[in-house]
Structure formats: C-alpha cells, structure tokens
C-alpha positions in Angstrom: 0.0 0.0 0.0 1.4 3.4 -0.9 2.2 6.0 1.7 -0.3 8.8 2.0 0.6 12.0 0.1 -2.4 14.2 0.6 -2.6 17.7 -0.8 -3.9 19.9 2.0 -5.6 22.1 -0.7 -7.9 19.3 -1.7 -11.4 20.0 -0.4 -12.0 18.4 2.9 -14.4 15.5 2.8 -14.6 15.6 -1.0 -12.9 12.2 -1.5 -15.1 10.5 1.0 -18.2 11.9 -0.6 -17.1 10.8 -4.0 -16.2 7.3 -2.9 -19.5 7.0 -1.1 -21.4 8.3 -4.2 -19.8 5.6 -6.5 -20.5 2.9 -3.9 -24.1 3.9 -3.7 -24.4 4.1 -7.5 -23.1 0.6 -7.8 -25.3 -0.6 -4.9 -22.3 -2.0 -3.0 -21.9 -2.0 0.7 -18.6 -1.2 2.5 -18.3 -4.8 3.3 -18.9 -5.9 -0.3 -16.4 -3.4 -1.6 -13.9 -4.5 1.0 -14.2 -8.2 0.0 -14.0 -7.4 -3.7 -11.1 -4.9 -3.6 -9.1 -6.5 -0.8 -9.1 -3.3 1.2 -10.3 -3.5 4.8 -13.8 -2.2 5.6 -12.3 -0.1 8.4 -10.1 1.7 5.9 -13.0 2.3 3.5 -15.0 3.7 6.4 -12.1 6.0 7.4 -11.8 7.2 3.8 -15.5 8.0 3.5 -15.6 9.7 6.9 -12.6 11.9 5.9 -10.4 10.4 8.7 -7.8 9.1 6.3 -6.6 9.4 2.7 -5.6 6.2 0.9 -2.4 5.7 -1.1 -2.8 6.2 -4.8 -2.7 2.5 -5.7 -5.3 1.7 -3.1 -7.6 4.4 -4.4 -7.2 3.1 -8.0 -8.0 -0.4 -6.8 -11.2 0.9 -5.3 -12.1 2.8 -8.4 -11.4 -0.2 -10.6 -13.6 -2.4 -8.4 -16.4 0.1 -8.6 -16.0 0.4 -12.4 -15.6 4.1 -12.1 -15.2 5.8 -15.5 -11.7 7.1 -16.3 -12.8 10.8 -16.2 -14.2 10.3 -12.7 -11.1 8.3 -11.6 -9.1 11.5 -12.3 -11.6 13.4 -10.1 -11.0 10.9 -7.3 -7.3 11.2 -7.6 -7.5 15.0 -7.5 -9.8 14.9 -4.5 -7.1 12.8 -2.7 -4.4 15.2 -3.6 -2.8 13.2 -6.4 -2.2 14.1 -10.0 -4.6 12.6 -12.6 -3.1 9.7 -14.5 -5.7 9.3 -17.4 -5.1 11.5 -20.4 -7.9 14.0 -21.2 -6.5 14.7 -24.7 -9.2 15.1 -27.3 -10.3 12.2 -29.5 -8.2 13.5 -32.5 -5.0 14.0 -30.5 -1.8 12.4 -31.8 -1.9 9.8 -29.0 -5.3 8.6 -30.4 -3.9 8.1 -33.9 -4.0 4.3 -33.9 -7.6 4.3 -32.6 -8.8 6.9 -35.1 -7.1 4.9 -37.9 -8.9 1.7 -36.8 -12.2 3.6 -36.7 -11.6 5.0 -40.2 -11.1 1.4 -41.5 -14.4 0.3 -39.9 -16.2 3.3 -41.3 -15.0 2.5 -44.8 -15.9 -1.2 -44.5 -19.5 -0.3 -43.5 -20.3 1.2 -46.9 -22.9 1.5 -48.4 -24.6 1.6 -45.0 -24.2 4.5 -42.5 -21.6 4.4 -39.7 -21.0 7.2 -37.2 -18.5 7.8 -34.4 -19.9 9.8 -31.5 -18.7 11.1 -28.2 -20.4 10.5 -24.8 -23.1 13.1 -25.6 -24.0 11.7 -29.1 -22.1 14.5 -30.9 -20.9 13.3 -34.3 -17.1 13.1 -34.6 -16.6 11.0 -37.7 -18.8 9.4 -40.4 -18.4 7.3 -43.5 -19.6 8.6 -46.8 -22.9 6.7 -46.6 -24.1 8.5 -43.4 -24.6 12.0 -44.8 -25.8 10.6 -48.1 -28.4 8.6 -46.3 -29.7 11.5 -44.2 -29.6 13.8 -47.2 -32.2 11.6 -48.8 -34.6 13.0 -46.2 -33.4 16.5 -45.3 -30.7 19.0 -46.3 -28.0 18.3 -43.8 -26.0 21.3 -45.1 -28.7 23.6 -43.7 -28.3 22.3 -40.2 -25.9 24.1 -37.9 -23.0 22.3 -36.3 -21.9 20.6 -34.2 -24.2 17.8 -35.2 -25.8 15.7 -32.6 -27.5 12.4 -33.5 -30.3 12.7 -30.9 -31.1 16.3 -31.8 -31.2 15.2 -35.4 -33.8 12.5 -34.6 -35.9 14.5 -32.2 -36.0 17.8 -34.0 -39.3 18.4 -36.0 -37.1 20.2 -38.5 -34.8 17.2 -38.7 -35.4 13.5 -39.1 -38.4 13.3 -36.8 -41.1 13.6 -39.5 -39.6 10.6 -41.3 -39.3 8.3 -38.3 -41.9 5.6 -38.2 -43.6 4.8 -34.8 -42.2 8.0 -33.4 -43.4 7.6 -29.8 -41.9 4.2 -29.4 -38.6 5.3 -31.0 -38.4 8.3 -28.8 -39.0 6.2 -25.6 -36.5 3.6 -26.8 -33.8 6.2 -27.5 -34.2 8.0 -24.2 -34.0 4.7 -22.4 -30.9 3.8 -24.3 -29.2 7.1 -23.5 -30.0 6.5 -19.8 -28.8 2.9 -20.0 -25.6 3.5 -22.0 -24.3 6.6 -20.3 -20.6 6.1 -19.8 -20.2 4.1 -16.6 -24.0 3.7 -16.5 -24.1 7.0 -14.6 -26.2 10.0 -15.7 -23.8 12.9 -15.4 -24.4 16.6 -15.8 -23.9 16.5 -19.6 -26.4 13.6 -19.9 -29.0 15.5 -17.8 -28.6 18.6 -19.9 -29.1 16.4 -23.1 -32.2 14.9 -21.6 -33.6 18.3 -20.8 -33.0 19.5 -24.3 -34.6 16.5 -25.9 -37.6 16.6 -23.6 -38.1 20.3 -24.5 -39.0 19.3 -28.1 -42.8 19.2 -28.6 -44.8 16.0 -28.0 -42.0 13.9 -26.6 -43.5 11.0 -24.5 -43.0 11.6 -20.8 -43.4 8.0 -19.8 -40.2 6.9 -21.4 -38.6 5.6 -18.2 -41.6 3.3 -17.3 -42.8 2.3 -20.8 -42.1 -1.3 -21.8 -42.8 -1.1 -25.5 -45.8 -2.0 -27.6 -47.9 -5.0 -26.9 -46.9 -6.5 -30.2 -43.5 -8.2 -29.9 -41.6 -8.1 -33.2 -40.4 -11.4 -34.6 -36.8 -10.2 -34.4 -34.0 -10.3 -31.9 -33.8 -6.4 -32.1 -36.3 -3.6 -32.3 -35.5 -1.8 -35.6 -36.0 1.9 -36.2 -37.9 2.8 -39.4 -37.5 5.7 -41.7 -40.3 6.6 -44.2 -39.1 7.4 -47.7 -41.7 8.0 -50.4 -44.3 6.2 -48.4 -42.1 3.1 -47.8 -40.7 2.2 -44.4 -37.1 1.3 -44.4 -36.1 -0.6 -41.2 -32.6 -0.6 -39.7 -30.9 -1.8 -36.5 -27.5 -0.8 -35.2 -24.4 -2.4 -33.7 -22.6 -0.2 -31.2 -18.9 -0.8 -30.5 -16.6 0.7 -27.9 -12.8 0.7 -27.5 -11.5 -2.3 -25.4 -9.4 -1.7 -22.3 -9.1 2.1 -22.8 -6.4 4.1 -21.0 -7.5 7.5 -22.4 -10.7 9.2 -21.4 -11.6 10.1 -25.0 -11.1 6.4 -26.1 -13.4 5.2 -23.3 -16.1 7.6 -24.3 -16.1 6.9 -28.1 -19.1 5.1 -29.5 -19.1 3.6 -33.0 -22.6 3.0 -34.4 -23.1 1.0 -37.6 -26.5 0.8 -39.2 -27.7 -2.4 -41.0 -30.9 -3.2 -42.9 -33.3 -5.2 -40.8 -34.6 -7.1 -43.9 -33.9 -7.8 -47.5 -36.5 -5.3 -48.8 -34.8 -2.5 -46.8 -31.4 -3.5 -48.2 -32.6 -3.3 -51.8 -34.5 -0.1 -51.2 -31.5 1.5 -49.5 -29.3 0.9 -52.5 -31.9 2.4 -54.9 -32.6 5.4 -52.6 -28.9 6.4 -52.4 -28.4 5.8 -56.1 -31.4 8.0 -57.0 -30.2 10.8 -54.6 -26.8 10.7 -56.2 -28.3 11.1 -59.7 -30.4 14.1 -58.5 -27.3 16.0 -57.3 
C-alpha cells in the first residue's frame, strides 16, 4: 500500500463523498467493496468519513472495483491530492492516432450503410460517406448548424423526426438507451442537460422511463428503427462498438454505431434510394 501523500488544498471530505457516491451508484456496501477490492472495511469507512486518505494504488483499486469511468477516476485522484493519470487529450490528438485509424477502417468497410463515431453526448465526430448521403435523402444536412448531434437530429421536428416511423416508441427507446448506455452507467451533468434539451421538443412522450414497449413483440432479436421514404418504411438496426481496455478518457467515451438493414426489402430499397439521390445532385 502506498504512503499517503495528501494535498492539503484538496477540499476536505470531497474524496469520502465521491467514494460513497460511487459505492451507492453501484449498490455496493462497504463490506462488499472490502471483499471485492481486498481493502479493509475499516479503511474504507475511514476514507468515507474523511479520517484518512488512501495511497494512490489503493484508491485506484477501489475505483477499478467500482468500475468508475476514467474521467471520474481522475476526479477521485484530484480529491485525494494526487495528479490525474488518465489522459484527457481530445479524440483526435496524436496519441489517439491508432484508434482513429482503426475507426476509419471500420467506417469505410461499413459502406454503403451508415456508420457514425460519436462522443459520450452523441455528438458526431466522424462518419463514413454513406451516413450524410443517407440523411440527405430525407433532409438537407448542409442547412443544419453544427456541431451535429444524432439525438437532436432524430428529435428535431425540422430534422429527421417527420420521417421516423412509430415516433413515440422510437423516442422512448432512444431516451431509455441514453439513460442505460451513459458512460459508466451513470447519468452525469452532460447527460442530464441532453435529456432536458430532448424533452423540450414538442410531443416527446414523458413516460419513457416506465414504458415497456408496444404489446406486439416483433419477430426479431432487435427492435428496428424505421424511416419513411416516399411512403415506404425502411427498417434498420444498429451495432454499437466501444474501444476495449481504454487508458485514455476520449477512447473510453467513443461510440461507433453501424446501421444495418433489418430485412432484404430495406437493403434493396436502401441501395436504390442512395443511387437515386446521387443522380439528382
């Protein structure tokens, strides 16, 4: 166990409050955390009460055991008086070069179907060629101000919303997904702000958290999202990928979403729709 090296300028009690917060979020008692992390319950109690500050290695073991997101592990370290160890460099920094190159390969391989790389708040960072071509079949993407956010694009009545089939079910499903897939499964301030902005759009269903879907269960392993083009509903589902074993905050927060046709009819119609749009330009 490392010797304590506490910065007296760290706010008194902040570390204990943060550790207790994450333990409560994970639904873990002090005893459970003690057994899982190999740290005595007495020491955990002393940390939470502000009576002691753990060594850096001990703190990182507790954070790892509680599956604390990397961004918040830095906050724990700062609260204990230690320097952050996880890089907060942006997604396109030089140190992310290999990850970005890998994402570019996946984006290219997803053609002719849309693929999008987003940050923790669903802001679009990268796309393949098919993504803007697909959305331009419905709306003029150039007329939308940046930065582009996928959820705002879907919820905005001036965006894709008029073309979304079964809008109420899709809206509920997306809100549930944001809540469920928040980084570290924790709704942070950015996520709360995003929720507020989405709920401010007109006619968004308020029962999104308690709604369990329509009574008709689709004969598919996924619930597709449908887009109406010239009176025909094209149905897609998505695969979401994340970076394995990230050591950089941006890497942990990246989300790669690849859209696939949910049926043969959609696949055929998709190809025709993009070809027709290309001829019109």
